[in-house]
C-alpha positions in Angstrom: 0.0 0.2 -0.2 1.5 3.2 -0.7 1.4 6.3 1.4 -1.3 7.9 -0.7 -3.6 5.1 -0.3 -6.0 4.7 2.8 -6.8 1.1 3.7 -10.0 0.4 2.7 -13.0 -0.9 5.0 -15.5 -2.5 3.5 -18.5 -3.1 5.9 -21.0 -4.3 3.1 -18.9 -6.9 1.0 -20.8 -9.6 1.8 -24.2 -8.1 1.8 -23.5 -6.4 -1.3 -22.7 -9.9 -3.0 -25.8 -11.4 -1.8 -28.4 -8.7 -1.9 -31.4 -9.9 -4.0 -32.3 -7.1 -6.6 -34.5 -9.2 -8.3 -37.9 -7.9 -7.0 -36.5 -4.5 -6.5 -39.0 -1.8 -6.8 -36.7 1.1 -8.2 -38.5 4.5 -7.9 -37.3 7.8 -9.8 -37.3 10.3 -6.5 -37.4 14.0 -8.2 -36.1 13.2 -11.8 -35.2 10.8 -14.4 -31.5 10.3 -13.2 -31.6 8.1 -10.4 -33.2 5.4 -9.2 -33.6 3.9 -5.7 -35.0 0.9 -4.1 -35.5 -0.2 -0.3 -34.0 -3.8 -0.4 -34.7 -6.2 2.8 -31.8 -8.4 3.1 -31.9 -11.5 5.1 -29.7 -10.1 7.8 -32.8 -8.0 8.9 -31.6 -5.1 7.9 -33.1 -3.0 5.0 -30.7 -1.2 2.4 -30.9 1.1 -0.1 -29.8 0.8 -3.7 -29.4 3.4 -5.9 -28.2 3.1 -10.0 -28.0 5.3 -12.9 -31.4 5.3 -14.4 -30.0 5.6 -18.1 -27.7 2.2 -17.2 -30.0 0.1 -15.1 -27.5 -3.0 -15.7 -24.4 -0.6 -14.9 -22.8 -0.1 -11.3 -25.3 -0.1 -8.1 -24.5 1.7 -4.9 -25.3 -0.1 -1.7 -26.4 2.0 1.6 -27.2 1.4 4.8 -29.8 3.1 6.3 -27.6 5.5 8.3 -25.7 6.1 5.1 -28.8 7.1 3.4 -29.9 9.3 5.7 -26.5 11.0 5.7 -26.2 11.0 1.9 -29.8 12.7 1.7 -29.1 15.3 4.3 -25.8 16.1 2.5 -27.5 16.8 -0.7 -30.3 18.9 1.1 -27.4 21.2 2.5 -25.6 21.6 -0.7 -22.7 19.1 -0.6 -22.6 18.1 -3.7 -23.6 21.0 -5.6 -21.2 22.4 -8.5 -19.2 25.4 -7.2 
């Protein structure tokens, strides 16, 4: 590991590979670019899956509910707005 690389801690590695999205009900909140689905897992938790609506077979991000709440709060606060 180089000195410019931080260690990666992936606390959802086992969930991500086993999250069943076959029955996910994808929603488009506030536009046509992003889709989200609330997906229950066998571990008893519900996760939020997010994907690009124009590339439904592309990358899917997985959030815990706490991560999702933080992401939404950041978006509302303008943390992701372009300068």
